[in-house]
C-alpha positions in Angstrom: -17.4 -9.1 20.3 -18.7 -9.9 16.9 -19.7 -13.4 16.3 -20.1 -15.0 12.8 -23.8 -15.4 13.5 -24.3 -11.6 13.4 -25.6 -10.5 9.9 -22.8 -9.1 7.8 -24.7 -5.9 7.1 -24.9 -5.1 10.8 -21.2 -5.8 11.2 -20.3 -3.5 8.4 -22.3 -0.7 9.9 -20.8 -1.3 13.3 -17.3 -0.9 12.0 -17.9 2.2 9.9 -17.6 4.5 13.0 -14.2 5.7 14.1 -12.5 5.1 17.4 -12.5 2.2 19.8 -14.4 1.3 23.0 -12.0 -1.1 24.8 -13.2 -2.0 28.2 -9.7 -3.3 29.2 -8.0 -1.5 32.0 -4.6 -2.6 30.8 -2.1 -0.2 29.1 -1.3 -2.1 26.0 1.5 -4.3 24.7 3.7 -1.9 22.7 7.0 -3.8 22.3 9.7 -1.3 23.3 7.3 1.6 22.8 4.3 3.1 24.6 0.8 4.5 24.0 2.1 8.1 23.9 4.6 7.3 21.2 1.9 5.5 19.2 -0.6 8.4 19.5 1.9 10.8 17.9 1.3 8.8 14.7 -2.5 8.8 14.7 -3.8 9.7 11.3 -0.3 10.2 10.0 0.2 7.2 7.6 -1.6 4.9 5.3 -0.9 1.3 4.3 -0.8 1.2 0.5 -2.5 -1.6 -1.5 -0.4 -4.6 -2.4 -0.6 -3.6 -6.0 1.0 -0.2 -5.3 4.7 0.1 -6.4 6.9 -2.2 -4.5 10.4 -1.3 -3.2 11.3 -4.7 -2.0 10.1 -7.9 -0.4 10.9 -9.6 3.0 11.3 -13.4 3.1 13.0 -15.7 5.6 16.0 -18.1 5.4 13.8 -21.2 5.9 12.1 -20.3 2.6 15.4 -21.4 1.0 16.9 -23.9 3.4 13.7 -25.7 4.3 11.6 -25.3 1.1 14.2 -24.6 -1.6 12.3 -21.7 -3.1 15.2 -19.8 -4.7 12.9 -19.6 -7.7 10.5 -17.4 -5.8 13.3 -15.0 -4.9 14.2 -14.8 -8.5 10.6 -14.2 -9.5 10.5 -11.2 -7.1 13.7 -9.8 -8.5 12.5 -10.3 -12.1 9.3 -8.5 -11.2 11.3 -5.3 -10.5 11.8 -5.3 -6.7 15.0 -3.4 -6.0 15.7 -5.5 -2.8 14.9 -8.8 -1.3 15.6 -8.9 2.5 16.2 -12.4 3.8 15.7 -12.6 7.6 18.3 -14.8 9.3 18.6 -15.9 12.9 20.4 -13.6 15.3 24.1 -14.1 15.6 24.0 -16.7 12.8 27.2 -15.5 11.2 25.6 -15.9 7.8 26.6 -13.9 4.8 25.6 -14.2 1.2 28.9 -16.0 0.6 27.9 -18.7 3.1 27.4 -22.2 1.7 23.8 -22.0 2.7 23.2 -19.4 0.0 25.1 -21.2 -2.8 21.9 -22.2 -4.6 20.6 -18.7 -4.4 23.8 -17.3 -5.8 23.6 -19.7 -8.7 19.9 -18.9 -9.3 20.3 -15.2 -9.2 23.7 -14.7 -10.8 24.7 -11.0 -10.8 21.2 -10.1 -9.4 22.3 -11.5 -6.0 23.5 -8.0 -5.3 19.8 -7.1 -4.8 19.7 -9.4 -1.8 20.4 -8.2 1.8 20.4 -10.3 4.9 18.6 -9.0 8.0 19.5 -10.5 11.3 16.7 -11.1 13.8 16.7 -8.8 16.9 16.1 -11.6 19.4 17.4 -15.1 19.6 14.9 -17.9 18.9 13.2 -19.9 16.2 12.7 -18.5 12.8 9.6 -19.5 10.8 8.9 -19.2 7.0 5.8 -17.1 7.4 7.2 -13.7 6.7 3.8 -12.3 5.7 2.6 -12.7 9.3 5.5 -11.5 11.4 6.9 -8.7 9.1 5.8 -5.1 9.7 3.3 -3.5 7.4 4.8 -0.9 5.2 3.0 2.4 5.4 3.5 5.8 3.8 3.4 9.1 5.8 1.7 12.1 4.4 5.0 13.4 3.2 5.7 10.1 1.4 8.3 8.7 3.8 8.3 5.0 4.7 7.0 4.0 8.1 6.4 0.5 9.6 3.4 -0.6 11.4 4.4 -3.3 13.9 1.5 -5.3 15.2 1.8 -8.1 17.8 2.5 -11.6 16.6 1.9 -15.0 18.3 3.0 -14.7 21.9 4.9 -18.0 21.7 7.1 -16.7 18.8 9.0 -13.7 20.3 12.0 -13.9 17.9 9.7 -13.6 14.8 7.7 -10.9 16.6 10.8 -8.8 17.0 11.5 -8.7 13.2 9.6 -5.4 12.9 12.0 -3.8 15.4 15.0 -5.3 13.6 13.8 -4.1 10.2 13.1 -0.6 11.5 16.6 -0.3 12.9 18.1 -1.7 9.7 16.3 0.7 7.5 16.4 3.6 10.0 12.7 4.3 9.6 10.0 5.1 12.1 8.2 2.1 13.7 4.7 2.5 14.9 3.9 -0.1 17.5 0.2 -1.0 17.5 -1.1 -3.2 20.4 -3.3 -5.4 18.3 -2.6 -9.1 17.6 -3.0 -9.8 13.9 -1.0 -11.4 11.2 -0.3 -9.9 7.8 -2.1 -12.7 6.0 -5.3 -11.5 7.7 -5.2 -8.0 6.3 -5.8 -6.5 2.9 -6.6 -3.1 1.6 -7.2 -1.1 -1.5 -6.0 2.5 -2.2 -9.4 3.8 -1.2 -9.0 2.7 2.4 -11.3 -0.3 2.4 -9.6 -2.8 4.8 -10.7 -6.4 5.0 -9.9 -9.2 7.5 -11.5 -12.1 9.3 -12.6 -12.9 12.8 -9.2 -14.4 13.4 -8.3 -10.9 14.6 -11.0 -10.8 17.2 -10.2 -14.3 18.3 -6.6 -13.3 18.7 -7.5 -10.3 20.9 -10.2 -11.9 23.0 -8.0 -12.5 26.1 -4.6 -11.3 27.2 -1.5 -13.4 26.6 0.9 -11.1 28.4 0.6 -8.5 31.2 -0.4 -5.3 29.4 -2.3 -7.0 26.5 -5.5 -5.3 25.6 -8.8 -7.1 25.2 -10.2 -5.9 22.0 -13.5 -6.4 20.2 -14.3 -5.7 16.5 -15.0 -2.0 17.1 -11.7 -1.6 19.0 -9.7 -3.4 16.2 -11.4 -1.1 13.6 -10.4 1.9 15.6 -6.7 1.0 15.6 -6.7 0.3 11.9 -8.5 3.5 11.1 -6.3 5.5 13.3 -2.9 4.1 12.3 -3.3 2.3 9.0 -5.4 4.8 7.1 -8.4 2.6 6.8 -11.6 4.4 6.0 -13.8 1.3 6.6 -12.9 -2.0 8.2 -14.9 -5.1 7.4 -14.4 -8.3 9.4 -15.7 -11.5 7.8 -16.1 -14.9 9.4 -13.0 -17.1 9.2 -13.0 -20.1 6.9 -14.2 -23.3 8.8 -11.3 -25.5 10.0 -8.7 -23.6 8.0 -6.1 -23.2 10.7 -4.7 -19.8 9.9 -8.0 -18.1 9.7 -6.5 -15.6 7.3 -8.4 -13.7 4.5 -5.6 -14.4 2.0 -6.6 -18.0 1.9 -9.9 -17.1 0.1 -9.9 -13.5 -1.2 -7.6 -10.8 -2.6 -7.9 -7.2 -4.0 -6.4 -7.1 -7.5 -7.3 -3.4 -8.0 -9.4 -0.8 -6.2 -12.7 -2.2 -7.4 -12.0 -5.9 -7.9 -11.7 -8.8 -5.4 -11.0 -12.4 -6.4 -12.8 -15.0 -4.3 -12.2 -18.7 -4.4 -14.9 -20.9 -5.9 -15.4 -24.7 -5.6 -17.3 -25.8 -8.7 -19.8 -28.6 -8.8 -17.4 -30.4 -11.1 -14.7 -30.2 -8.5 -17.2 -31.3 -5.8 -18.0 -34.4 -7.9 -14.5 -35.7 -7.5 -15.1 -36.3 -3.8 -17.3 -38.7 -1.9 -18.4 -39.4 1.7 -16.9 -37.2 4.4 -14.6 -35.4 1.9 -17.6 -34.3 -0.2 -19.5 -33.1 2.9 -16.5 -31.1 4.0 -16.0 -29.6 0.6 -19.7 -28.6 0.4 -19.3 -26.8 3.7 -16.4 -24.8 2.3 -18.2 -24.2 -1.0 -21.1 -22.7 1.0 -18.7 -20.5 3.0 -17.1 -19.2 -0.2 -20.5 -18.4 -1.8 -21.5 -16.4 1.3 -18.2 -14.5 1.3 -18.5 -13.6 -2.4 -22.0 -12.3 -1.7 -20.7 -10.3 1.2 -17.9 -8.7 -0.8 -20.2 -7.9 -3.7 -22.6 -6.3 -1.2 -19.9 -3.8 -0.3 -20.0 -2.6 -3.9 -16.9 -4.5 -5.3 -16.7 -6.5 -8.5 -16.2 -10.1 -7.4 -14.4 -12.4 -9.8 -14.4 -16.1 -8.9 -11.4 -18.3 -9.4 -11.1 -22.0 -9.0 -10.2 -23.7 -5.7 -9.0 -27.3 -5.9 -10.9 -29.7 -3.7 -10.2 -28.9 0.0 -9.7 -31.4 2.8 -9.4 -30.7 6.5 -6.0 -29.1 7.0 -5.3 -28.8 3.3 -6.5 -25.8 1.4 -4.9 -25.1 -2.0 -5.6 -21.5 -2.9 -4.7 -19.4 -5.9 -5.6 -16.2 -4.0 -2.5 -16.7 -1.9 -0.4 -14.9 -4.5 2.1 -11.9 -4.3 1.7 -8.8 -6.5 5.0 -7.0 -7.3 5.0 -4.1 -9.7 2.5 -5.5 -12.1 3.5 -9.2 -11.8 1.3 -11.7 -10.0 3.4 -14.5 -8.5 0.9 -17.3 -8.1 1.2 -20.7 -6.4 1.2 -23.7 -8.6 -0.1 -27.1 -7.3 0.5 -30.6 -8.6 -2.5 -32.7 -9.5 -3.8 -35.1 -6.8 -5.3 -38.5 -7.5 -8.8 -37.0 -7.3 -8.4 -33.9 -9.5 -5.7 -34.8 -12.1 -8.0 -34.0 -15.0 -8.9 -30.6 -13.5 -5.7 -29.0 -12.3 -4.5 -27.9 -15.7 -7.9 -26.2 -16.2 -7.7 -24.5 -12.8 -4.3 -23.0 -13.6 -5.4 -21.8 -17.1 -8.5 -20.1 -15.6 -6.5 -18.5 -12.8 -3.8 -17.2 -15.3 -6.6 -15.7 -17.5 -8.2 -13.9 -14.5 -4.9 -12.3 -13.4 -4.0 -11.5 -17.0 -7.3 -10.0 -17.9 -6.9 -7.6 -14.9 -3.5 -6.5 -16.3 -1.0 -8.7 -14.5 2.0 -10.6 -15.9 2.0 -14.0 -14.3 4.6 -16.3 -12.8 3.7 -19.6 -11.2 5.8 -21.1 -8.4 5.5 -24.6 -7.1 3.9 -24.5 -3.7 2.8 -28.0 -2.8 5.2 -28.4 0.2 4.4 -24.9 1.4 0.6 -25.4 1.3 0.9 -28.7 3.2 2.4 -26.6 6.0 -0.5 -24.1 5.9 0.4 -21.4 3.4 1.7 -20.5 0.0 3.3 -17.5 -1.9 1.6 -14.7 0.0 2.2 -16.3 3.3 6.0 -16.4 2.9 6.5 -12.9 1.6 5.8 -9.3 2.6 6.1 -6.4 0.2 7.5 -3.0 1.3 6.1 0.0 -0.7 8.1 2.6 -2.6 8.4 5.8 -0.6 7.0 8.9 -2.4 9.6 11.7 -2.8 
């Protein structure tokens, strides 16, 4: 299994080959499917880039009830999504006329008709992190919508079943792929370059349930090449101490050739002292190395500001959502240490997205980021099928 000490160039070469080489003797954790059913879809669909046309976006009820982000749903609708699916607990009895959605009705007005509720398939807790437990929308060769359903955290079975619920709700084919990975740890462009971090190899290093496969980087690459349409898979080291390990916390494709990567400036670093400064320097070095890695793959790297990080607290402007030409970007309030810098951060971020052709909309994300994510983490786009 790849370790972060292996030179990146060797990792990229090792993942360019197709296929997998799993030494596991287990059959795979397919969630109401099997290996034979999965194999019938090999090479038959591709996950579009996030900046491809968006049909709709999946979010969860806690986004509204726990975080009050009706404004995010409105921004998604205003960006031209035809539907916002809100996942609610199984047998909740909720409808859009329920009192729990009164603020949403007021915020959306007549556009509330673009919202549909989706009941979870299994009973259990519902988290806000729709990016991670939603299926990946893919397009078949004939243009029809398919859903790639990867395995989610083993201790969150209700969230993990959302892919099955959504497939039944939309009456589309679900492709169960026996790899543990979260949607926040995957990004692709339309040329089939797929990027993620070693969070994926960490998650597949040992079985959690009977039937789980033990997968290394080559195995993971083989599944993504076989079922997500990836031509190349590149697995980067995960950011130190950042608990999700996801790539969307530090990088993002904005078009086929451009990747934005966070940057901690020396000016930002100067606002910290002692242990905070040493920690921020560590993250600064990590980001410099990742920018060099991505550039080494032939992509144009554009650096955007990252506010001063602290252990467990990483404010990131790469954690945005792209919907039909609009970038919905997290907005962060100034802290005591960077009050003079935050306005400049946001202006620079807005200019970067705008220069690359995006309309921009900022959504307050302080409470979300304190819980470990922002706009990208709580949303999952579903692509427009091709007729």
